[in-house]
N, C-alpha and C positions, 0 to 999 in steps of 0.2 A: 494571332488571329486578327484579321482585318475587321473593319466596321460591318461589312456585308456578311451575313451568315454563310458559312461554307467556304469563305475565302480565307486562306491561310498561307503563310510563308514558312517553309521549313529550312532551318539552318543547322548544319552539322557543327559539332564542337570544333572541328578542324577549320571550317569556314569562319566561325566566330573568332577563333584565335587569330587567323590571318587578317581579318578585318580589324580586330582590336590592335594588333601590332602595327598595321598600316596607319591607323588613326593616331596611335601613340607617337609614331615617328613624325607624322604631320604636325601634331601639337608641339613636339619638341623643336621642329624646324621653325615654327611660329614663335618660339621663345618661351613656351610654357615649361615650367620646371617644378621640381618638388616643392610643395608648400603653396604654390599659386592657387588662386581660386578660379574656377571655370563654371560658367552657367550654360547648361545645355537646354536649348529651346527648340524642341521638335516633338512631333507626335510619337506616341508609343509604337516602336517598331524595332526590328533587329539592329538597325543602325544606331538607335538611341541606346540600346543595351551595350553595344560595342563601344560607344562613346564614353559611357560610364566606366566600363572596364578599362578603357585606354587611360582615362584620368587616374584611376586607381593604380594602373601599371606604372605610371611615371611619378606617382605620389602627389598628384594635384588634387585638391579638394574640389568636389563638384556638387552642384545643385541642379536639380532637374525642374524645368518649368514647361508644362505641356501647353500647346496652343490654346488660344481662346481668351487671353488676357489683354487688356488695353495697354497702351504704351506706358501709362502711369503705373499701373499694377505691375507690369513687368519690371520697370525701373525700381519699384519698391522691393520686389523680390530679389533683384540683383544686389541692391544695397544691403539687404538683410543677410 
């Protein structure tokens, strides 16, 4: 569900799986491998969910940081 009432995005399980696999392959092409740490910095949306699942699919540890943090706060969260 988006910020505005009544606005929503519907994603089927098939669409979510396809997006998750594409993202996992992109992460692997970028050199992310099992045991690596990934910080996901994006608003809550289907793409964020697929990003978390993609990390789990390849065995990368992920942390989610939603928008609205200063550069210093974001750096602290990434270090943590």
